[in-house]
GUVEXDREN-933309 format. One record per atom (N, C-alpha, C): residue number from 1; residue in one letter; atom name; x, y, z. Coordinates in steps of 0.001 Angstrom, whole numbers, plus 500000, padded with zeros to 6 digits. Atoms other than C-alpha are relative to their C-alpha. Layout:
N
<node><pos>NUM</pos><code>A</code><site>CA</site><X>X</X><Y>Y</Y><Z>Z</Z></node>
...
***
This chain:
59
<node><pos>1</pos><code>M</code><site>N</site><X>498780</X><Y>500792</Y><Z>499974</Z></node>
<node><pos>1</pos><code>M</code><site>CA</site><X>707645</X><Y>870296</Y><Z>156054</Z></node>
<node><pos>1</pos><code>M</code><site>C</site><X>499640</X><Y>498649</Y><Z>499576</Z></node>
<node><pos>2</pos><code>P</code><site>N</site><X>500197</X><Y>501546</Y><Z>500514</Z></node>
<node><pos>2</pos><code>P</code><site>CA</site><X>707879</X><Y>866907</Y><Z>154160</Z></node>
<node><pos>2</pos><code>P</code><site>C</site><X>500398</X><Y>499031</Y><Z>500967</Z></node>
<node><pos>3</pos><code>I</code><site>N</site><X>499533</X><Y>501011</Y><Z>499086</Z></node>
<node><pos>3</pos><code>I</code><site>CA</site><X>708186</X><Y>863802</Y><Z>156044</Z></node>
<node><pos>3</pos><code>I</code><site>C</site><X>500635</X><Y>498927</Y><Z>499149</Z></node>
<node><pos>4</pos><code>E</code><site>N</site><X>499383</X><Y>501159</Y><Z>500656</Z></node>
<node><pos>4</pos><code>E</code><site>CA</site><X>710567</X><Y>861137</Y><Z>154896</Z></node>
<node><pos>4</pos><code>E</code><site>C</site><X>500059</X><Y>498700</Y><Z>500674</Z></node>
<node><pos>5</pos><code>I</code><site>N</site><X>500045</X><Y>501302</Y><Z>499390</Z></node>
<node><pos>5</pos><code>I</code><site>CA</site><X>709980</X><Y>857481</Y><Z>155603</Z></node>
<node><pos>5</pos><code>I</code><site>C</site><X>501082</X><Y>499210</Y><Z>499508</Z></node>
<node><pos>6</pos><code>R</code><site>N</site><X>498893</X><Y>500607</Y><Z>500274</Z></node>
<node><pos>6</pos><code>R</code><site>CA</site><X>713166</X><Y>855686</Y><Z>155749</Z></node>
<node><pos>6</pos><code>R</code><site>C</site><X>499882</X><Y>498309</Y><Z>499962</Z></node>
<node><pos>7</pos><code>E</code><site>N</site><X>500157</X><Y>501306</Y><Z>499789</Z></node>
<node><pos>7</pos><code>E</code><site>CA</site><X>711873</X><Y>852209</Y><Z>156599</Z></node>
<node><pos>7</pos><code>E</code><site>C</site><X>498429</X><Y>499687</Y><Z>500121</Z></node>
<node><pos>8</pos><code>L</code><site>N</site><X>501452</X><Y>500314</Y><Z>499828</Z></node>
<node><pos>8</pos><code>L</code><site>CA</site><X>708364</X><Y>850676</Y><Z>156316</Z></node>
<node><pos>8</pos><code>L</code><site>C</site><X>499932</X><Y>498600</Y><Z>500102</Z></node>
<node><pos>9</pos><code>I</code><site>N</site><X>500141</X><Y>501473</Y><Z>499581</Z></node>
<node><pos>9</pos><code>I</code><site>CA</site><X>707503</X><Y>847296</Y><Z>157840</Z></node>
<node><pos>9</pos><code>I</code><site>C</site><X>498519</X><Y>499579</Y><Z>499810</Z></node>
<node><pos>10</pos><code>I</code><site>N</site><X>501224</X><Y>500454</Y><Z>500113</Z></node>
<node><pos>10</pos><code>I</code><site>CA</site><X>704508</X><Y>845421</Y><Z>156602</Z></node>
<node><pos>10</pos><code>I</code><site>C</site><X>499807</X><Y>498483</Y><Z>500237</Z></node>
<node><pos>11</pos><code>K</code><site>N</site><X>500147</X><Y>501383</Y><Z>499684</Z></node>
<node><pos>11</pos><code>K</code><site>CA</site><X>703379</X><Y>842255</Y><Z>158166</Z></node>
<node><pos>11</pos><code>K</code><site>C</site><X>498592</X><Y>499570</Y><Z>499490</Z></node>
<node><pos>12</pos><code>V</code><site>N</site><X>501202</X><Y>500438</Y><Z>500580</Z></node>
<node><pos>12</pos><code>V</code><site>CA</site><X>700786</X><Y>840017</Y><Z>156481</Z></node>
<node><pos>12</pos><code>V</code><site>C</site><X>499898</X><Y>498522</Y><Z>500365</Z></node>
<node><pos>13</pos><code>K</code><site>N</site><X>500451</X><Y>501440</Y><Z>499824</Z></node>
<node><pos>13</pos><code>K</code><site>CA</site><X>699150</X><Y>836615</Y><Z>157300</Z></node>
<node><pos>13</pos><code>K</code><site>C</site><X>499491</X><Y>499480</Y><Z>498725</Z></node>
<node><pos>14</pos><code>V</code><site>N</site><X>500383</X><Y>500559</Y><Z>501241</Z></node>
<node><pos>14</pos><code>V</code><site>CA</site><X>698936</X><Y>834524</Y><Z>154199</Z></node>
<node><pos>14</pos><code>V</code><site>C</site><X>499190</X><Y>498727</Y><Z>500261</Z></node>
<node><pos>15</pos><code>N</code><site>N</site><X>500766</X><Y>501236</Y><Z>499854</Z></node>
<node><pos>15</pos><code>N</code><site>CA</site><X>696217</X><Y>831797</Y><Z>153874</Z></node>
<node><pos>15</pos><code>N</code><site>C</site><X>499374</X><Y>499902</Y><Z>501452</Z></node>
<node><pos>16</pos><code>E</code><site>N</site><X>500629</X><Y>500008</Y><Z>498763</Z></node>
<node><pos>16</pos><code>E</code><site>CA</site><X>694556</X><Y>832701</Y><Z>157230</Z></node>
<node><pos>16</pos><code>E</code><site>C</site><X>498489</X><Y>499632</Y><Z>499678</Z></node>
<node><pos>17</pos><code>R</code><site>N</site><X>501422</X><Y>500411</Y><Z>500196</Z></node>
<node><pos>17</pos><code>R</code><site>CA</site><X>691078</X><Y>830947</Y><Z>157476</Z></node>
<node><pos>17</pos><code>R</code><site>C</site><X>499192</X><Y>500477</Y><Z>501034</Z></node>
<node><pos>18</pos><code>E</code><site>N</site><X>501132</X><Y>499531</Y><Z>499110</Z></node>
<node><pos>18</pos><code>E</code><site>CA</site><X>687892</X><Y>832215</Y><Z>158980</Z></node>
<node><pos>18</pos><code>E</code><site>C</site><X>499097</X><Y>498823</Y><Z>500080</Z></node>
<node><pos>19</pos><code>N</code><site>N</site><X>500875</X><Y>501135</Y><Z>499600</Z></node>
<node><pos>19</pos><code>N</code><site>CA</site><X>686351</X><Y>829214</Y><Z>160579</Z></node>
<node><pos>19</pos><code>N</code><site>C</site><X>499401</X><Y>500194</Y><Z>501367</Z></node>
<node><pos>20</pos><code>N</code><site>N</site><X>500600</X><Y>499623</Y><Z>498752</Z></node>
<node><pos>20</pos><code>N</code><site>CA</site><X>684833</X><Y>830903</Y><Z>163579</Z></node>
<node><pos>20</pos><code>N</code><site>C</site><X>500815</X><Y>499314</Y><Z>501209</Z></node>
<node><pos>21</pos><code>G</code><site>N</site><X>499091</X><Y>500544</Y><Z>498950</Z></node>
<node><pos>21</pos><code>G</code><site>CA</site><X>688000</X><Y>829771</Y><Z>165674</Z></node>
<node><pos>21</pos><code>G</code><site>C</site><X>500157</X><Y>498531</Y><Z>499914</Z></node>
<node><pos>22</pos><code>Q</code><site>N</site><X>499842</X><Y>501493</Y><Z>500137</Z></node>
<node><pos>22</pos><code>Q</code><site>CA</site><X>687643</X><Y>826123</Y><Z>164566</Z></node>
<node><pos>22</pos><code>Q</code><site>C</site><X>501023</X><Y>499572</Y><Z>499098</Z></node>
<node><pos>23</pos><code>A</code><site>N</site><X>498917</X><Y>500408</Y><Z>500946</Z></node>
<node><pos>23</pos><code>A</code><site>CA</site><X>690705</X><Y>824456</Y><Z>163196</Z></node>
<node><pos>23</pos><code>A</code><site>C</site><X>499497</X><Y>498667</Y><Z>499228</Z></node>
<node><pos>24</pos><code>A</code><site>N</site><X>500485</X><Y>501045</Y><Z>500875</Z></node>
<node><pos>24</pos><code>A</code><site>CA</site><X>689699</X><Y>822246</Y><Z>160308</Z></node>
<node><pos>24</pos><code>A</code><site>C</site><X>501267</X><Y>499317</Y><Z>499474</Z></node>
<node><pos>25</pos><code>T</code><site>N</site><X>498802</X><Y>500853</Y><Z>500528</Z></node>
<node><pos>25</pos><code>T</code><site>CA</site><X>691933</X><Y>819446</Y><Z>158914</Z></node>
<node><pos>25</pos><code>T</code><site>C</site><X>500142</X><Y>500378</Y><Z>498523</Z></node>
<node><pos>26</pos><code>D</code><site>N</site><X>499716</X><Y>499547</Y><Z>501467</Z></node>
<node><pos>26</pos><code>D</code><site>CA</site><X>693545</X><Y>820243</Y><Z>155590</Z></node>
<node><pos>26</pos><code>D</code><site>C</site><X>500018</X><Y>498794</Y><Z>499144</Z></node>
<node><pos>27</pos><code>P</code><site>N</site><X>499948</X><Y>501060</Y><Z>500984</Z></node>
<node><pos>27</pos><code>P</code><site>CA</site><X>692782</X><Y>818075</Y><Z>152659</Z></node>
<node><pos>27</pos><code>P</code><site>C</site><X>501258</X><Y>499937</Y><Z>499398</Z></node>
<node><pos>28</pos><code>T</code><site>N</site><X>498715</X><Y>500159</Y><Z>500730</Z></node>
<node><pos>28</pos><code>T</code><site>CA</site><X>695729</X><Y>816804</Y><Z>150767</Z></node>
<node><pos>28</pos><code>T</code><site>C</site><X>500219</X><Y>500972</Y><Z>498776</Z></node>
<node><pos>29</pos><code>G</code><site>N</site><X>500072</X><Y>499123</Y><Z>501101</Z></node>
<node><pos>29</pos><code>G</code><site>CA</site><X>694805</X><Y>818780</Y><Z>147699</Z></node>
<node><pos>29</pos><code>G</code><site>C</site><X>500406</X><Y>501402</Y><Z>500484</Z></node>
<node><pos>30</pos><code>R</code><site>N</site><X>499847</X><Y>498690</Y><Z>499548</Z></node>
<node><pos>30</pos><code>R</code><site>CA</site><X>694663</X><Y>822039</Y><Z>149516</Z></node>
<node><pos>30</pos><code>R</code><site>C</site><X>501391</X><Y>500176</Y><Z>500544</Z></node>
<node><pos>31</pos><code>R</code><site>N</site><X>498663</X><Y>499864</Y><Z>499501</Z></node>
<node><pos>31</pos><code>R</code><site>CA</site><X>697961</X><Y>821313</Y><Z>151305</Z></node>
<node><pos>31</pos><code>R</code><site>C</site><X>501028</X><Y>500220</Y><Z>498844</Z></node>
<node><pos>32</pos><code>Q</code><site>N</site><X>499145</X><Y>499983</Y><Z>501181</Z></node>
<node><pos>32</pos><code>Q</code><site>CA</site><X>699684</X><Y>820750</Y><Z>148030</Z></node>
<node><pos>32</pos><code>Q</code><site>C</site><X>499829</X><Y>501327</Y><Z>499290</Z></node>
<node><pos>33</pos><code>E</code><site>N</site><X>500277</X><Y>498748</Y><Z>500707</Z></node>
<node><pos>33</pos><code>E</code><site>CA</site><X>698165</X><Y>823862</Y><Z>146550</Z></node>
<node><pos>33</pos><code>E</code><site>C</site><X>500669</X><Y>501132</Y><Z>500838</Z></node>
<node><pos>34</pos><code>R</code><site>N</site><X>499267</X><Y>499205</Y><Z>499102</Z></node>
<node><pos>34</pos><code>R</code><site>CA</site><X>699443</X><Y>825772</Y><Z>149692</Z></node>
<node><pos>34</pos><code>R</code><site>C</site><X>501473</X><Y>500130</Y><Z>499832</Z></node>
<node><pos>35</pos><code>D</code><site>N</site><X>498613</X><Y>500145</Y><Z>500060</Z></node>
<node><pos>35</pos><code>D</code><site>CA</site><X>702761</X><Y>824533</Y><Z>149390</Z></node>
<node><pos>35</pos><code>D</code><site>C</site><X>500535</X><Y>500580</Y><Z>498683</Z></node>
<node><pos>36</pos><code>A</code><site>N</site><X>499591</X><Y>499370</Y><Z>501233</Z></node>
<node><pos>36</pos><code>A</code><site>CA</site><X>702978</X><Y>825493</Y><Z>145736</Z></node>
<node><pos>36</pos><code>A</code><site>C</site><X>499934</X><Y>501463</Y><Z>500017</Z></node>
<node><pos>37</pos><code>S</code><site>N</site><X>500139</X><Y>498471</Y><Z>500002</Z></node>
<node><pos>37</pos><code>S</code><site>CA</site><X>701760</X><Y>828984</Y><Z>146494</Z></node>
<node><pos>37</pos><code>S</code><site>C</site><X>501139</X><Y>500533</Y><Z>500881</Z></node>
<node><pos>38</pos><code>E</code><site>N</site><X>498913</X><Y>499537</Y><Z>499158</Z></node>
<node><pos>38</pos><code>E</code><site>CA</site><X>704343</X><Y>829382</Y><Z>149278</Z></node>
<node><pos>38</pos><code>E</code><site>C</site><X>501421</X><Y>499831</Y><Z>499169</Z></node>
<node><pos>39</pos><code>D</code><site>N</site><X>498752</X><Y>500178</Y><Z>500742</Z></node>
<node><pos>39</pos><code>D</code><site>CA</site><X>707139</X><Y>828122</Y><Z>146884</Z></node>
<node><pos>39</pos><code>D</code><site>C</site><X>499935</X><Y>501049</Y><Z>498898</Z></node>
<node><pos>40</pos><code>A</code><site>N</site><X>500070</X><Y>498966</Y><Z>501100</Z></node>
<node><pos>40</pos><code>A</code><site>CA</site><X>706020</X><Y>830641</Y><Z>144157</Z></node>
<node><pos>40</pos><code>A</code><site>C</site><X>500366</X><Y>501290</Y><Z>500766</Z></node>
<node><pos>41</pos><code>I</code><site>N</site><X>499748</X><Y>498624</Y><Z>499231</Z></node>
<node><pos>41</pos><code>I</code><site>CA</site><X>706203</X><Y>833557</Y><Z>146916</Z></node>
<node><pos>41</pos><code>I</code><site>C</site><X>501450</X><Y>499926</Y><Z>500251</Z></node>
<node><pos>42</pos><code>V</code><site>N</site><X>498469</X><Y>500086</Y><Z>499693</Z></node>
<node><pos>42</pos><code>V</code><site>CA</site><X>709732</X><Y>832307</Y><Z>147992</Z></node>
<node><pos>42</pos><code>V</code><site>C</site><X>500752</X><Y>500327</Y><Z>498707</Z></node>
<node><pos>43</pos><code>A</code><site>N</site><X>499161</X><Y>499698</Y><Z>501283</Z></node>
<node><pos>43</pos><code>A</code><site>CA</site><X>710882</X><Y>832177</Y><Z>144388</Z></node>
<node><pos>43</pos><code>A</code><site>C</site><X>499940</X><Y>501500</Y><Z>499490</Z></node>
<node><pos>44</pos><code>E</code><site>N</site><X>500033</X><Y>498626</Y><Z>500339</Z></node>
<node><pos>44</pos><code>E</code><site>CA</site><X>709542</X><Y>835672</Y><Z>143725</Z></node>
<node><pos>44</pos><code>E</code><site>C</site><X>500936</X><Y>500826</Y><Z>500909</Z></node>
<node><pos>45</pos><code>C</code><site>N</site><X>499038</X><Y>499312</Y><Z>499137</Z></node>
<node><pos>45</pos><code>C</code><site>CA</site><X>711333</X><Y>836942</Y><Z>146828</Z></node>
<node><pos>45</pos><code>C</code><site>C</site><X>501319</X><Y>499904</Y><Z>499715</Z></node>
<node><pos>46</pos><code>V</code><site>N</site><X>498656</X><Y>500314</Y><Z>500387</Z></node>
<node><pos>46</pos><code>V</code><site>CA</site><X>714536</X><Y>835368</Y><Z>145831</Z></node>
<node><pos>46</pos><code>V</code><site>C</site><X>500404</X><Y>500824</Y><Z>498762</Z></node>
<node><pos>47</pos><code>E</code><site>N</site><X>499669</X><Y>499369</Y><Z>501149</Z></node>
<node><pos>47</pos><code>E</code><site>CA</site><X>714406</X><Y>836734</Y><Z>142431</Z></node>
<node><pos>47</pos><code>E</code><site>C</site><X>500164</X><Y>501589</Y><Z>500079</Z></node>
<node><pos>48</pos><code>Q</code><site>N</site><X>500009</X><Y>498515</Y><Z>499649</Z></node>
<node><pos>48</pos><code>Q</code><site>CA</site><X>713633</X><Y>840279</Y><Z>143691</Z></node>
<node><pos>48</pos><code>Q</code><site>C</site><X>501309</X><Y>500378</Y><Z>500753</Z></node>
<node><pos>49</pos><code>T</code><site>N</site><X>498819</X><Y>499856</Y><Z>499251</Z></node>
<node><pos>49</pos><code>T</code><site>CA</site><X>716481</X><Y>839984</Y><Z>146092</Z></node>
<node><pos>49</pos><code>T</code><site>C</site><X>501269</X><Y>500081</Y><Z>499111</Z></node>
<node><pos>50</pos><code>L</code><site>N</site><X>498783</X><Y>499997</Y><Z>500910</Z></node>
<node><pos>50</pos><code>L</code><site>CA</site><X>718993</X><Y>839043</Y><Z>143439</Z></node>
<node><pos>50</pos><code>L</code><site>C</site><X>499886</X><Y>501056</Y><Z>498976</Z></node>
<node><pos>51</pos><code>Y</code><site>N</site><X>500270</X><Y>498799</Y><Z>500961</Z></node>
<node><pos>51</pos><code>Y</code><site>CA</site><X>717654</X><Y>841771</Y><Z>141163</Z></node>
<node><pos>51</pos><code>Y</code><site>C</site><X>500677</X><Y>501217</Y><Z>500790</Z></node>
<node><pos>52</pos><code>I</code><site>N</site><X>499512</X><Y>498842</Y><Z>499149</Z></node>
<node><pos>52</pos><code>I</code><site>CA</site><X>718343</X><Y>844332</Y><Z>143934</Z></node>
<node><pos>52</pos><code>I</code><site>C</site><X>501525</X><Y>499964</Y><Z>500230</Z></node>
<node><pos>53</pos><code>L</code><site>N</site><X>498574</X><Y>500133</Y><Z>499875</Z></node>
<node><pos>53</pos><code>L</code><site>CA</site><X>721873</X><Y>843016</Y><Z>144596</Z></node>
<node><pos>53</pos><code>L</code><site>C</site><X>500694</X><Y>500272</Y><Z>498680</Z></node>
<node><pos>54</pos><code>Q</code><site>N</site><X>499377</X><Y>499708</Y><Z>501280</Z></node>
<node><pos>54</pos><code>Q</code><site>CA</site><X>722661</X><Y>843050</Y><Z>140899</Z></node>
<node><pos>54</pos><code>Q</code><site>C</site><X>500099</X><Y>501462</Y><Z>499682</Z></node>
<node><pos>55</pos><code>Q</code><site>N</site><X>500171</X><Y>498486</Y><Z>500262</Z></node>
<node><pos>55</pos><code>Q</code><site>CA</site><X>721460</X><Y>846785</Y><Z>140742</Z></node>
<node><pos>55</pos><code>Q</code><site>C</site><X>501063</X><Y>500756</Y><Z>500730</Z></node>
<node><pos>56</pos><code>K</code><site>N</site><X>498898</X><Y>499219</Y><Z>498987</Z></node>
<node><pos>56</pos><code>K</code><site>CA</site><X>723793</X><Y>847721</Y><Z>143721</Z></node>
<node><pos>56</pos><code>K</code><site>C</site><X>501328</X><Y>499709</Y><Z>499319</Z></node>
<node><pos>57</pos><code>E</code><site>N</site><X>498618</X><Y>500293</Y><Z>500529</Z></node>
<node><pos>57</pos><code>E</code><site>CA</site><X>726805</X><Y>846045</Y><Z>142006</Z></node>
<node><pos>57</pos><code>E</code><site>C</site><X>500259</X><Y>500806</Y><Z>498686</Z></node>
<node><pos>58</pos><code>E</code><site>N</site><X>499847</X><Y>499232</Y><Z>501098</Z></node>
<node><pos>58</pos><code>E</code><site>CA</site><X>726304</X><Y>847919</Y><Z>138893</Z></node>
<node><pos>58</pos><code>E</code><site>C</site><X>500197</X><Y>501567</Y><Z>500259</Z></node>
<node><pos>59</pos><code>R</code><site>N</site><X>499883</X><Y>498544</Y><Z>499681</Z></node>
<node><pos>59</pos><code>R</code><site>CA</site><X>726294</X><Y>851339</Y><Z>140622</Z></node>
<node><pos>59</pos><code>R</code><site>C</site><X>501356</X><Y>500107</Y><Z>500337</Z></node>
***
């Protein structure tokens, strides 16, 4: 009997550092790089969401 998965939830931590539990200060360059990376992820999510909504309207 096949099993149908209707919803799949995946949680991911992005940019997690392994410093043996020590919190290091973030240099300005890395902070800007991280912000640019997060902006790219958000932009991709928005683009995919708009694409899905457009596909639903066409149906």
